[in-house]
One Martini backbone bead per residue (centre of mass of N, CA, C, O) as a GRO file, in nm:
protein
  538
    1MET     BB    1  -1.763  -1.990   2.861
    2SER     BB    2  -2.064  -2.000   2.977
    3VAL     BB    3  -2.352  -2.142   2.988
    4LEU     BB    4  -2.646  -2.046   2.837
    5LYS     BB    5  -2.994  -2.065   2.928
    6ASP     BB    6  -3.155  -1.874   2.787
    7SER     BB    7  -3.288  -1.801   2.479
    8SER     BB    8  -3.143  -1.527   2.432
    9GLN     BB    9  -2.858  -1.638   2.485
   10HIS     BB   10  -2.850  -1.873   2.294
   11GLU     BB   11  -2.854  -1.687   2.035
   12GLN     BB   12  -2.557  -1.571   2.103
   13VAL     BB   13  -2.425  -1.820   2.039
   14SER     BB   14  -2.206  -1.971   1.861
   15THR     BB   15  -2.186  -2.130   1.543
   16LEU     BB   16  -2.097  -2.331   1.292
   17ALA     BB   17  -2.177  -2.127   1.076
   18ASP     BB   18  -2.006  -1.899   1.178
   19ALA     BB   19  -1.734  -2.030   1.143
   20LEU     BB   20  -1.767  -2.073   0.825
   21HIS     BB   21  -1.799  -1.764   0.774
   22ALA     BB   22  -1.528  -1.654   0.899
   23MET     BB   23  -1.368  -1.914   0.743
   24PRO     BB   24  -1.390  -1.994   0.415
   25ASP     BB   25  -1.065  -2.059   0.349
   26LEU     BB   26  -1.014  -2.275   0.599
   27LEU     BB   27  -1.310  -2.386   0.641
   28LEU     BB   28  -1.471  -2.718   0.573
   29LEU     BB   29  -1.733  -2.907   0.504
   30ALA     BB   30  -1.796  -3.237   0.511
   31ARG     BB   31  -2.000  -3.380   0.272
   32SER     BB   32  -1.961  -3.702   0.316
   33VAL     BB   33  -2.082  -3.614   0.595
   34ALA     BB   34  -2.336  -3.623   0.819
   35PRO     BB   35  -2.429  -3.341   0.970
   36ARG     BB   36  -2.480  -3.131   1.172
   37SER     BB   37  -2.614  -2.866   1.235
   38GLY     BB   38  -2.532  -2.534   1.181
   39SER     BB   39  -2.673  -2.443   1.468
   40SER     BB   40  -2.464  -2.554   1.622
   41ARG     BB   41  -2.309  -2.491   1.912
   42PHE     BB   42  -2.039  -2.302   2.073
   43THR     BB   43  -1.819  -2.252   2.383
   44GLY     BB   44  -1.543  -2.366   2.250
   45VAL     BB   45  -1.184  -2.458   2.232
   46THR     BB   46  -1.001  -2.768   2.153
   47PHE     BB   47  -0.756  -2.995   2.191
   48TRP     BB   48  -0.678  -3.304   2.119
   49ASP     BB   49  -0.735  -3.557   2.389
   50PRO     BB   50  -0.771  -3.881   2.501
   51ALA     BB   51  -0.810  -3.788   2.818
   52MET     BB   52  -1.072  -3.657   2.767
   53GLY     BB   53  -1.379  -3.579   2.869
   54SER     BB   54  -1.704  -3.522   2.799
   55ALA     BB   55  -1.726  -3.241   2.944
   56GLU     BB   56  -1.483  -3.111   2.776
   57LEU     BB   57  -1.635  -3.157   2.477
   58ARG     BB   58  -1.881  -3.007   2.515
   59ASP     BB   59  -1.949  -2.768   2.279
   60GLN     BB   60  -1.691  -2.828   2.105
   61ILE     BB   61  -1.417  -2.745   1.909
   62VAL     BB   62  -1.207  -2.989   1.777
   63LEU     BB   63  -0.855  -3.007   1.734
   64GLY     BB   64  -0.697  -3.246   1.517
   65VAL     BB   65  -0.390  -3.284   1.579
   66GLY     BB   66  -0.265  -3.553   1.382
   67LEU     BB   67  -0.512  -3.636   1.255
   68HIS     BB   68  -0.621  -3.929   1.051
   69PRO     BB   69  -0.817  -4.146   0.875
   70ARG     BB   70  -0.571  -4.368   0.841
   71ARG     BB   71  -0.572  -4.375   1.149
   72PRO     BB   72  -0.668  -4.540   1.427
   73GLU     BB   73  -0.738  -4.290   1.620
   74PHE     BB   74  -0.977  -4.162   1.457
   75ALA     BB   75  -1.214  -4.332   1.551
   76LEU     BB   76  -1.189  -4.258   1.847
   77ALA     BB   77  -1.240  -3.955   1.814
   78ILE     BB   78  -1.510  -3.965   1.681
   79GLU     BB   79  -1.659  -4.109   1.909
   80ALA     BB   80  -1.604  -3.912   2.138
   81VAL     BB   81  -1.728  -3.646   2.012
   82ARG     BB   82  -2.012  -3.774   1.957
   83SER     BB   83  -2.085  -3.873   2.259
   84ALA     BB   84  -2.011  -3.579   2.397
   85GLY     BB   85  -2.123  -3.333   2.217
   86ALA     BB   86  -1.968  -3.218   2.002
   87THR     BB   87  -1.960  -2.998   1.739
   88ALA     BB   88  -1.660  -3.068   1.627
   89LEU     BB   89  -1.408  -3.184   1.389
   90VAL     BB   90  -1.077  -3.091   1.312
   91VAL     BB   91  -0.906  -3.162   1.005
   92ARG     BB   92  -0.615  -3.248   0.799
   93ALA     BB   93  -0.807  -3.312   0.510
   94ALA     BB   94  -0.954  -3.476   0.258
   95GLU     BB   95  -1.246  -3.565   0.122
   96SER     BB   96  -1.155  -3.851   0.029
   97ASP     BB   97  -1.064  -3.946   0.314
   98LEU     BB   98  -1.346  -3.899   0.463
   99ALA     BB   99  -1.525  -4.091   0.294
  100GLU     BB  100  -1.414  -4.358   0.436
  101SER     BB  101  -1.545  -4.231   0.731
  102ALA     BB  102  -1.857  -4.210   0.732
  103THR     BB  103  -1.959  -4.423   0.926
  104ALA     BB  104  -1.790  -4.342   1.175
  105ALA     BB  105  -1.899  -4.021   1.151
  106ALA     BB  106  -2.176  -4.045   1.219
  107GLY     BB  107  -2.322  -3.748   1.374
  108ALA     BB  108  -2.067  -3.576   1.297
  109ALA     BB  109  -1.871  -3.301   1.262
  110LEU     BB  110  -1.667  -3.218   0.981
  111LEU     BB  111  -1.365  -3.047   0.938
  112MET     BB  112  -1.162  -2.875   0.696
  113LEU     BB  113  -0.825  -2.788   0.679
  114ASP     BB  114  -0.622  -2.593   0.549
  115GLY     BB  115  -0.290  -2.639   0.463
  116ARG     BB  116  -0.202  -2.324   0.543
  117ALA     BB  117  -0.304  -2.331   0.811
  118ASP     BB  118  -0.307  -2.220   1.153
  119TRP     BB  119  -0.389  -2.349   1.444
  120ALA     BB  120  -0.368  -2.109   1.627
  121HIS     BB  121  -0.534  -1.912   1.461
  122VAL     BB  122  -0.793  -2.074   1.468
  123ALA     BB  123  -0.827  -2.086   1.764
  124ASN     BB  124  -0.848  -1.788   1.817
  125MET     BB  125  -1.085  -1.721   1.630
  126LEU     BB  126  -1.289  -1.913   1.777
  127ARG     BB  127  -1.266  -1.793   2.055
  128ALA     BB  128  -1.355  -1.506   1.988
  129MET     BB  129  -1.650  -1.595   1.911
  130CYS     BB  130  -1.739  -1.620   2.221
  131ALA     BB  131  -1.749  -1.320   2.204
  132PRO     BB  132  -1.974  -1.083   2.156
  133GLN     BB  133  -1.814  -0.883   1.980
  134SER     BB  134  -1.718  -1.093   1.764
  135ARG     BB  135  -2.000  -1.173   1.666
  136GLU     BB  136  -2.070  -0.898   1.550
  137LEU     BB  137  -1.846  -0.887   1.339
  138VAL     BB  138  -1.933  -1.156   1.189
  139ALA     BB  139  -2.240  -1.065   1.132
  140THR     BB  140  -2.185  -0.742   1.009
  141VAL     BB  141  -1.903  -0.802   0.852
  142ALA     BB  142  -1.741  -0.808   0.573
  143LEU     BB  143  -1.490  -0.959   0.459
  144GLY     BB  144  -1.243  -0.683   0.436
  145ASP     BB  145  -1.421  -0.443   0.567
  146LEU     BB  146  -1.263  -0.185   0.726
  147PHE     BB  147  -1.471   0.046   0.760
  148THR     BB  148  -1.691  -0.128   0.900
  149LEU     BB  149  -1.520  -0.228   1.124
  150ALA     BB  150  -1.450   0.037   1.252
  151ASN     BB  151  -1.752   0.121   1.309
  152THR     BB  152  -1.809  -0.123   1.497
  153LEU     BB  153  -1.592  -0.073   1.703
  154ALA     BB  154  -1.691   0.212   1.776
  155THR     BB  155  -1.954   0.119   1.888
  156LEU     BB  156  -1.848  -0.074   2.111
  157ALA     BB  157  -1.635   0.166   2.231
  158ASP     BB  158  -1.730   0.461   2.204
  159ALA     BB  159  -1.510   0.525   1.973
  160ALA     BB  160  -1.261   0.613   1.781
  161VAL     BB  161  -1.126   0.436   1.480
  162SER     BB  162  -0.819   0.289   1.375
  163ILE     BB  163  -0.664   0.123   1.086
  164VAL     BB  164  -0.328  -0.008   1.058
  165ASP     BB  165  -0.086  -0.103   0.881
  166ALA     BB  166   0.248  -0.215   0.864
  167ALA     BB  167   0.321   0.069   0.687
  168GLY     BB  168   0.120   0.310   0.802
  169GLN     BB  169  -0.159   0.271   0.677
  170VAL     BB  170  -0.473   0.391   0.651
  171VAL     BB  171  -0.747   0.142   0.604
  172GLY     BB  172  -0.936   0.242   0.854
  173TYR     BB  173  -1.233   0.437   0.963
  174SER     BB  174  -1.429   0.616   1.152
  175THR     BB  175  -1.766   0.818   1.117
  176HIS     BB  176  -1.851   0.927   1.395
  177ALA     BB  177  -1.954   1.249   1.488
  178ASP     BB  178  -1.982   1.200   1.822
  179GLN     BB  179  -1.677   1.139   1.833
  180PRO     BB  180  -1.391   1.218   1.971
  181ILE     BB  181  -1.121   1.417   1.849
  182ASP     BB  182  -0.796   1.502   1.711
  183ASP     BB  183  -0.545   1.624   1.525
  184VAL     BB  184  -0.410   1.353   1.472
  185ARG     BB  185  -0.661   1.211   1.351
  186ARG     BB  186  -0.711   1.422   1.129
  187GLN     BB  187  -0.440   1.391   0.980
  188THR     BB  188  -0.440   1.079   0.929
  189THR     BB  189  -0.702   1.082   0.770
  190LEU     BB  190  -0.607   1.265   0.542
  191ALA     BB  191  -0.332   1.113   0.472
  192LEU     BB  192  -0.342   0.798   0.532
  193ARG     BB  193  -0.117   0.830   0.766
  194GLU     BB  194   0.127   0.838   0.968
  195ALA     BB  195   0.308   1.112   1.078
  196LEU     BB  196   0.520   0.910   1.162
  197PRO     BB  197   0.761   0.714   1.138
  198LEU     BB  198   0.763   0.413   1.282
  199SER     BB  199   1.071   0.421   1.379
  200GLN     BB  200   0.995   0.713   1.551
  201ASP     BB  201   0.743   0.580   1.722
  202ALA     BB  202   0.708   0.507   2.043
  203ASP     BB  203   0.417   0.407   2.060
  204TYR     BB  204   0.436   0.196   1.843
  205ARG     BB  205   0.663   0.027   1.979
  206ALA     BB  206   0.487  -0.041   2.236
  207VAL     BB  207   0.270  -0.199   2.093
  208LEU     BB  208   0.449  -0.418   1.967
  209SER     BB  209   0.577  -0.516   2.258
  210ALA     BB  210   0.304  -0.598   2.338
  211GLN     BB  211   0.073  -0.865   2.418
  212GLY     BB  212  -0.144  -0.635   2.418
  213ALA     BB  213  -0.323  -0.396   2.515
  214ILE     BB  214  -0.279  -0.042   2.536
  215HIS     BB  215  -0.229   0.254   2.736
  216LEU     BB  216  -0.231   0.606   2.622
  217PRO     BB  217  -0.232   0.876   2.766
  218THR     BB  218  -0.299   1.193   2.808
  219ASP     BB  219  -0.138   1.473   2.722
  220SER     BB  220  -0.020   1.796   2.769
  221GLY     BB  221  -0.092   1.886   2.461
  222GLY     BB  222  -0.405   1.746   2.410
  223GLN     BB  223  -0.376   1.462   2.343
  224LEU     BB  224  -0.538   1.203   2.324
  225GLY     BB  225  -0.586   0.905   2.416
  226ARG     BB  226  -0.492   0.552   2.379
  227VAL     BB  227  -0.600   0.240   2.253
  228ALA     BB  228  -0.380  -0.036   2.161
  229ARG     BB  229  -0.315  -0.289   1.895
  230ALA     BB  230  -0.168  -0.569   1.777
  231VAL     BB  231  -0.181  -0.747   1.465
  232ARG     BB  232  -0.178  -1.105   1.423
  233SER     BB  233  -0.047  -1.387   1.207
  234ALA     BB  234   0.159  -1.624   1.265
  235GLY     BB  235   0.360  -1.372   1.362
  236GLU     BB  236   0.242  -1.161   1.172
  237LEU     BB  237   0.236  -0.838   1.094
  238LEU     BB  238  -0.064  -0.639   1.002
  239GLY     BB  239  -0.122  -0.434   1.243
  240THR     BB  240  -0.328  -0.171   1.389
  241VAL     BB  241  -0.534  -0.054   1.675
  242TRP     BB  242  -0.707   0.261   1.731
  243VAL     BB  243  -0.829   0.438   2.028
  244VAL     BB  244  -1.001   0.706   2.122
  245GLN     BB  245  -0.943   0.800   2.481
  246ALA     BB  246  -1.133   1.022   2.645
  247ASP     BB  247  -1.219   0.794   2.850
  248GLU     BB  248  -1.027   0.668   3.093
  249GLY     BB  249  -1.223   0.467   3.249
  250THR     BB  250  -1.253   0.272   2.968
  251ALA     BB  251  -0.982   0.142   2.888
  252ALA     BB  252  -1.005  -0.150   2.981
  253ALA     BB  253  -1.247  -0.229   2.808
  254THR     BB  254  -1.107  -0.164   2.532
  255GLY     BB  255  -0.883  -0.368   2.565
  256GLN     BB  256  -1.069  -0.617   2.575
  257LEU     BB  257  -1.181  -0.575   2.299
  258LEU     BB  258  -0.923  -0.598   2.132
  259ASP     BB  259  -0.832  -0.876   2.233
  260SER     BB  260  -1.098  -1.040   2.154
  261THR     BB  261  -1.084  -0.926   1.827
  262GLU     BB  262  -0.808  -0.982   1.690
  263PRO     BB  263  -0.862  -1.239   1.510
  264VAL     BB  264  -1.076  -1.092   1.333
  265VAL     BB  265  -0.906  -0.861   1.235
  266ALA     BB  266  -0.692  -1.040   1.094
  267GLN     BB  267  -0.883  -1.157   0.887
  268HIS     BB  268  -0.957  -0.886   0.755
  269LEU     BB  269  -0.665  -0.808   0.668
  270LEU     BB  270  -0.610  -1.052   0.493
  271GLN     BB  271  -0.845  -1.012   0.298
  272ALA     BB  272  -0.786  -0.728   0.209
  273ARG     BB  273  -0.508  -0.793   0.090
  274ASP     BB  274  -0.601  -1.003  -0.119
  275ASP     BB  275  -0.807  -0.822  -0.266
  276ALA     BB  276  -0.609  -0.594  -0.346
  277ALA     BB  277  -0.410  -0.777  -0.504
  278GLU     BB  278  -0.611  -0.876  -0.720
  279ARG     BB  279  -0.696  -0.608  -0.828
  280ASP     BB  280  -0.421  -0.499  -0.905
  281ARG     BB  281  -0.345  -0.728  -1.105
  282ARG     BB  282  -0.576  -0.675  -1.302
  283THR     BB  283  -0.526  -0.376  -1.361
  284ALA     BB  284  -0.234  -0.403  -1.454
  285ASP     BB  285  -0.295  -0.574  -1.703
  286LEU     BB  286  -0.489  -0.380  -1.845
  287LEU     BB  287  -0.294  -0.127  -1.855
  288HIS     BB  288  -0.076  -0.268  -2.021
  289ALA     BB  289  -0.250  -0.326  -2.271
  290LEU     BB  290  -0.320  -0.027  -2.325
  291PHE     BB  291  -0.031   0.110  -2.323
  292ASP     BB  292   0.091  -0.111  -2.555
  293ASP     BB  293  -0.095  -0.142  -2.799
  294THR     BB  294  -0.231  -0.402  -2.818
  295GLY     BB  295  -0.471  -0.632  -2.920
  296ALA     BB  296  -0.606  -0.601  -2.612
  297ALA     BB  297  -0.704  -0.304  -2.571
  298ARG     BB  298  -1.011  -0.328  -2.627
  299ARG     BB  299  -1.065  -0.526  -2.403
  300ALA     BB  300  -0.944  -0.363  -2.170
  301ALA     BB  301  -1.138  -0.126  -2.192
  302ALA     BB  302  -1.399  -0.285  -2.142
  303GLU     BB  303  -1.318  -0.397  -1.853
  304LEU     BB  304  -1.277  -0.091  -1.745
  305LEU     BB  305  -1.527   0.077  -1.852
  306LEU     BB  306  -1.463   0.252  -2.102
  307PRO     BB  307  -1.562   0.505  -2.275
  308PRO     BB  308  -1.532   0.529  -2.619
  309ASP     BB  309  -1.612   0.859  -2.611
  310GLY     BB  310  -1.393   0.931  -2.418
  311THR     BB  311  -1.167   1.113  -2.219
  312HIS     BB  312  -0.816   1.047  -2.155
  313THR     BB  313  -0.584   1.059  -1.870
  314VAL     BB  314  -0.238   1.039  -1.781
  315VAL     BB  315  -0.078   0.976  -1.459
  316CYS     BB  316   0.248   1.012  -1.316
  317THR     BB  317   0.401   0.879  -1.016
  318GLY     BB  318   0.699   0.979  -0.823
  319TYR     BB  319   1.033   0.916  -0.714
  320PRO     BB  320   1.333   0.987  -0.629
  321VAL     BB  321   1.558   0.746  -0.574
  322GLN     BB  322   1.731   0.919  -0.350
  323ALA     BB  323   1.474   0.978  -0.151
  324VAL     BB  324   1.469   0.661  -0.090
  325ASP     BB  325   1.528   0.354   0.076
  326HIS     BB  326   1.241   0.192  -0.028
  327PRO     BB  327   1.108   0.183  -0.331
  328VAL     BB  328   0.890  -0.033  -0.314
  329ARG     BB  329   0.739   0.058  -0.066
  330HIS     BB  330   0.680   0.349  -0.175
  331LEU     BB  331   0.511   0.259  -0.418
  332HIS     BB  332   0.285   0.135  -0.256
  333ARG     BB  333   0.217   0.390  -0.095
  334LEU     BB  334   0.159   0.557  -0.348
  335MET     BB  335  -0.070   0.388  -0.449
  336GLN     BB  336  -0.257   0.437  -0.206
  337LEU     BB  337  -0.271   0.738  -0.238
  338VAL     BB  338  -0.391   0.753  -0.518
  339LYS     BB  339  -0.656   0.573  -0.457
  340THR     BB  340  -0.757   0.785  -0.244
  341VAL     BB  341  -0.764   1.062  -0.401
  342ALA     BB  342  -0.911   1.024  -0.670
  343PRO     BB  343  -1.225   1.001  -0.577
  344GLY     BB  344  -1.222   1.319  -0.495
  345HIS     BB  345  -1.214   1.396  -0.831
  346PHE     BB  346  -1.324   1.122  -0.946
  347SER     BB  347  -1.545   0.868  -1.066
  348ARG     BB  348  -1.293   0.756  -1.249
  349SER     BB  349  -1.024   0.515  -1.181
  350HIS     BB  350  -0.685   0.384  -1.257
  351SER     BB  351  -0.425   0.182  -1.103
  352ALA     BB  352  -0.059   0.129  -1.141
  353ILE     BB  353   0.232  -0.033  -1.142
  354VAL     BB  354   0.498   0.107  -1.361
  355GLY     BB  355   0.775   0.027  -1.278
  356HIS     BB  356   0.874   0.340  -1.111
  357HIS     BB  357   0.563   0.397  -1.120
  358VAL     BB  358   0.238   0.558  -1.107
  359ALA     BB  359  -0.045   0.476  -1.302
  360THR     BB  360  -0.318   0.700  -1.410
  361LEU     BB  361  -0.652   0.659  -1.519
  362LEU     BB  362  -0.855   0.913  -1.666
  363THR     BB  363  -1.193   1.029  -1.711
  364GLU     BB  364  -1.063   1.321  -1.852
  365ALA     BB  365  -1.041   1.659  -2.014
  366ASP     BB  366  -0.972   1.862  -1.782
  367PRO     BB  367  -0.671   2.010  -1.703
  368ALA     BB  368  -0.739   2.144  -1.433
  369ARG     BB  369  -0.825   1.891  -1.275
  370VAL     BB  370  -0.576   1.729  -1.312
  371ARG     BB  371  -0.388   1.924  -1.180
  372ARG     BB  372  -0.515   1.934  -0.903
  373PHE     BB  373  -0.457   1.636  -0.844
  374ALA     BB  374  -0.152   1.652  -0.876
  375GLU     BB  375  -0.115   1.871  -0.647
  376ASN     BB  376  -0.231   1.703  -0.424
  377LEU     BB  377  -0.024   1.480  -0.430
  378ALA     BB  378   0.229   1.664  -0.394
  379GLY     BB  379   0.113   1.780  -0.106
  380ARG     BB  380   0.139   1.503   0.059
  381ASP     BB  381   0.448   1.490  -0.065
  382PRO     BB  382   0.760   1.638  -0.114
  383ALA     BB  383   0.875   1.385  -0.307
  384VAL     BB  384   0.660   1.415  -0.513
  385MET     BB  385   0.600   1.347  -0.864
  386VAL     BB  386   0.437   1.478  -1.167
  387GLY     BB  387   0.297   1.345  -1.464
  388ILE     BB  388   0.131   1.473  -1.770
  389GLY     BB  389  -0.072   1.393  -2.013
  390ARG     BB  390  -0.245   1.402  -2.284
  391PRO     BB  391  -0.533   1.388  -2.413
  392ALA     BB  392  -0.752   1.107  -2.504
  393THR     BB  393  -1.007   1.061  -2.739
  394THR     BB  394  -0.911   0.757  -2.739
  395THR     BB  395  -0.818   0.446  -2.644
  396THR     BB  396  -0.580   0.424  -2.862
  397HIS     BB  397  -0.428   0.687  -2.712
  398VAL     BB  398  -0.343   0.609  -2.420
  399GLY     BB  399  -0.052   0.527  -2.466
  400GLN     BB  400   0.051   0.814  -2.533
  401SER     BB  401  -0.023   0.943  -2.264
  402HIS     BB  402   0.167   0.765  -2.100
  403ARG     BB  403   0.431   0.850  -2.232
  404GLU     BB  404   0.407   1.142  -2.163
  405ALA     BB  405   0.388   1.119  -1.862
  406ALA     BB  406   0.654   0.968  -1.817
  407GLY     BB  407   0.825   1.187  -1.948
  408ALA     BB  408   0.752   1.416  -1.755
  409LEU     BB  409   0.858   1.274  -1.504
  410SER     BB  410   1.151   1.244  -1.594
  411ALA     BB  411   1.195   1.546  -1.623
  412ALA     BB  412   1.130   1.617  -1.328
  413LEU     BB  413   1.355   1.421  -1.202
  414ALA     BB  414   1.550   1.581  -1.339
  415PRO     BB  415   1.799   1.772  -1.327
  416LEU     BB  416   1.891   2.108  -1.312
  417SER     BB  417   2.015   2.367  -1.382
  418THR     BB  418   2.111   2.633  -1.196
  419LEU     BB  419   1.912   2.833  -1.329
  420ARG     BB  420   1.650   2.653  -1.345
  421ALA     BB  421   1.632   2.581  -1.046
  422ALA     BB  422   1.595   2.893  -0.952
  423THR     BB  423   1.308   2.929  -1.141
  424VAL     BB  424   1.194   2.625  -1.108
  425ASP     BB  425   0.882   2.456  -1.026
  426ARG     BB  426   0.851   2.091  -1.108
  427ARG     BB  427   0.648   1.864  -0.956
  428VAL     BB  428   0.451   1.951  -1.190
  429ALA     BB  429   0.424   1.794  -1.523
  430ALA     BB  430   0.352   1.864  -1.828
  431PHE     BB  431   0.418   1.784  -2.146
  432ASP     BB  432   0.423   2.093  -2.248
  433ASP     BB  433   0.632   2.186  -2.021
  434VAL     BB  434   0.870   1.949  -2.136
  435ARG     BB  435   0.923   1.917  -2.439
  436GLU     BB  436   1.215   2.024  -2.465
  437GLN     BB  437   1.351   1.836  -2.271
  438LEU     BB  438   1.275   1.578  -2.408
  439GLY     BB  439   1.419   1.645  -2.669
  440LEU     BB  440   1.701   1.651  -2.550
  441MET     BB  441   1.712   1.369  -2.442
  442ARG     BB  442   1.684   1.238  -2.730
  443VAL     BB  443   1.929   1.369  -2.852
  444ALA     BB  444   2.132   1.238  -2.660
  445ALA     BB  445   2.068   0.951  -2.754
  446VAL     BB  446   2.159   0.995  -3.049
  447LEU     BB  447   2.447   1.084  -2.994
  448ASP     BB  448   2.540   0.819  -2.869
  449GLU     BB  449   2.482   0.646  -3.130
  450LEU     BB  450   2.692   0.815  -3.324
  451GLU     BB  451   2.976   0.843  -3.195
  452ILE     BB  452   3.075   1.190  -3.156
  453THR     BB  453   3.152   1.244  -2.823
  454ASP     BB  454   3.425   1.126  -2.702
  455SER     BB  455   3.645   1.392  -2.796
  456ASP     BB  456   3.525   1.637  -2.709
  457ASP     BB  457   3.509   1.918  -2.516
  458ALA     BB  458   3.301   1.803  -2.317
  459ALA     BB  459   3.454   1.539  -2.250
  460GLY     BB  460   3.707   1.680  -2.141
  461LEU     BB  461   3.572   1.841  -1.911
  462LEU     BB  462   3.458   1.602  -1.757
  463ALA     BB  463   3.728   1.453  -1.711
  464LEU     BB  464   3.867   1.676  -1.556
  465ASP     BB  465   3.675   1.702  -1.322
  466ALA     BB  466   3.700   1.402  -1.236
  467ALA     BB  467   4.012   1.419  -1.174
  468ASN     BB  468   4.010   1.722  -0.995
  469GLY     BB  469   3.731   1.844  -0.884
  470SER     BB  470   3.614   2.032  -1.079
  471GLU     BB  471   3.382   2.317  -1.229
  472LEU     BB  472   3.374   2.380  -1.542
  473SER     BB  473   3.114   2.262  -1.664
  474THR     BB  474   2.916   2.409  -1.474
  475THR     BB  475   3.003   2.689  -1.531
  476LEU     BB  476   2.950   2.691  -1.832
  477LEU     BB  477   2.649   2.622  -1.834
  478THR     BB  478   2.571   2.874  -1.654
  479TYR     BB  479   2.680   3.082  -1.852
  480LEU     BB  480   2.500   3.011  -2.093
  481ASP     BB  481   2.218   3.033  -1.937
  482ALA     BB  482   2.317   3.352  -1.861
  483GLN     BB  483   2.405   3.487  -2.125
  484GLN     BB  484   2.712   3.555  -2.047
  485SER     BB  485   2.699   3.628  -1.734
  486VAL     BB  486   2.909   3.678  -1.476
  487ARG     BB  487   2.729   3.777  -1.248
  488THR     BB  488   2.503   3.557  -1.259
  489THR     BB  489   2.696   3.314  -1.226
  490ALA     BB  490   2.798   3.388  -0.952
  491GLU     BB  491   2.537   3.391  -0.801
  492LEU     BB  492   2.452   3.097  -0.857
  493LEU     BB  493   2.747   2.977  -0.744
  494HIS     BB  494   2.863   3.138  -0.498
  495VAL     BB  495   3.079   3.350  -0.621
  496HIS     BB  496   3.316   3.515  -0.754
  497GLN     BB  497   3.369   3.684  -1.049
  498ASN     BB  498   3.679   3.614  -1.067
  499THR     BB  499   3.633   3.312  -1.075
  500ILE     BB  500   3.487   3.304  -1.349
  501ARG     BB  501   3.709   3.432  -1.513
  502TYR     BB  502   3.919   3.223  -1.462
  503ARG     BB  503   3.767   2.982  -1.581
  504LEU     BB  504   3.731   3.100  -1.866
  505ALA     BB  505   4.039   3.130  -1.919
  506ALA     BB  506   4.104   2.836  -1.903
  507LEU     BB  507   3.927   2.744  -2.136
  508ARG     BB  508   4.075   2.912  -2.347
  509ASP     BB  509   4.391   2.878  -2.288
  510ASP     BB  510   4.419   2.565  -2.190
  511LEU     BB  511   4.169   2.425  -2.384
  512GLY     BB  512   4.059   2.580  -2.640
  513VAL     BB  513   3.784   2.726  -2.592
  514ASP     BB  514   3.548   2.870  -2.822
  515LEU     BB  515   3.306   3.118  -2.726
  516GLU     BB  516   3.265   3.288  -3.011
  517ASP     BB  517   3.136   3.042  -3.128
  518PRO     BB  518   2.809   2.956  -3.186
  519THR     BB  519   2.831   2.656  -3.248
  520LYS     BB  520   2.999   2.578  -2.998
  521ARG     BB  521   2.792   2.681  -2.787
  522LEU     BB  522   2.568   2.493  -2.871
  523TRP     BB  523   2.715   2.225  -2.834
  524LEU     BB  524   2.793   2.256  -2.537
  525TRP     BB  525   2.510   2.295  -2.421
  526LEU     BB  526   2.389   2.032  -2.515
  527ARG     BB  527   2.589   1.839  -2.384
  528LEU     BB  528   2.582   1.945  -2.082
  529SER     BB  529   2.268   1.951  -2.028
  530THR     BB  530   2.248   1.637  -2.070
  531THR     BB  531   2.497   1.498  -1.923
  532LEU     BB  532   2.468   1.618  -1.645
  533ASP     BB  533   2.188   1.510  -1.584
  534ARG     BB  534   2.255   1.206  -1.625
  535ARG     BB  535   2.487   1.179  -1.417
  536VAL     BB  536   2.289   1.284  -1.157
  537GLY     BB  537   2.054   1.126  -1.193
  538PRO     BB  538   1.816   0.863  -1.147
   0.00000   0.00000   0.00000
């Protein structure tokens, strides 16, 4: 960037203070050295080279890769950048090391680089600040505030902007009402994720393979064009930025905007990820203490700002294990979905991943409102199932509400018998809806502990089916569920009635199963209804 001459332009040039503000965790001013003013401007960034002349160093932030205060060449570098009028020298060193060089460094600004920072990323970030658009992002957007970042980018591009993380979740979008959008933008904003899986999206793959921003023109179906760019830091994909390009004539300018601001956007995505991870860890710790009824439950409730006289309800959300390829990734996506949907229903909620589900604590007593929230969650993803606990009138009973919600979710996830599956749609299950099934599941656990089921008729049927590939146990359970109706059983299993009669005859004549004995029927129904569910369940 050329040096700007007039005063108004001079004020627009990035300063040392801007650089420190933009990367507070990566760059630190060495306090042991008397620095130049924070208002010292810089017009570029360069890596240290002893062969560079004064003109090449003036008003530059010099990255001293390989320099260290304890090496002889450090004093030469300090003198060179000081006499040439460089803005600052950045070194990877500790304050204690720089203190020994305070005399030699007098009059120059020394910045300390965090040991985890990547030199290339820092260089790109500082160079981006020399662009007017990036300076505006640094000056007006708090680090990690992705929604304000999207709105600021939308102002600069005069077009709607969406920021998508590496998992396909929409983590920020602009809200300017006067900027045109299409149905795809509306749908992704509503669902807060990309409509297609990223692996199946050709446009997304094209964006990732490009070195910079690319233009995706308006298609014949009426979808507006896009200008998009991948955002990376030290080679790691952090996400993508998408601009709705209604005016094809400004696509090149939009691409230049995304290219110039990419390092700044990367810094915001990194900070947002770190902030979210820290909040999630703290919330998870507090919810675990509350759910487990530990001695820290009262303190956890206070730190979560739960009203002591309020009514709280726990909702647990999960996927059937067999429905997803990457359970951990889907859990984190589900967590993001819950955290996004909940504020639209309740003024206060807290969510955390607990085991294999997402648990959400709501300060809410109205079961109808809780169910609407649960149904909204289930409606966002056809694989999602939700369990609802009973309201807890005190914080000490929150743990019980969580256990009930987790139990209701496990019952919803468990397979149903053929008859029940044909008549019940239970993607959202309140504890009272599945109380009986939960009771049966616990009875099954007790029966296992009693060790009285190893050689009974049900065990024999299951073993025979496993050995021969037959379906006698499923047929018998469906027959008992259907109140011993051959016609209904045949309809449910999609076979002829004679097939059912043949199987029942085999049970009676070949295996000696007495279906006339009501106690035997009850025992077989109990054993098969619980064992079959657990055998094929998640």
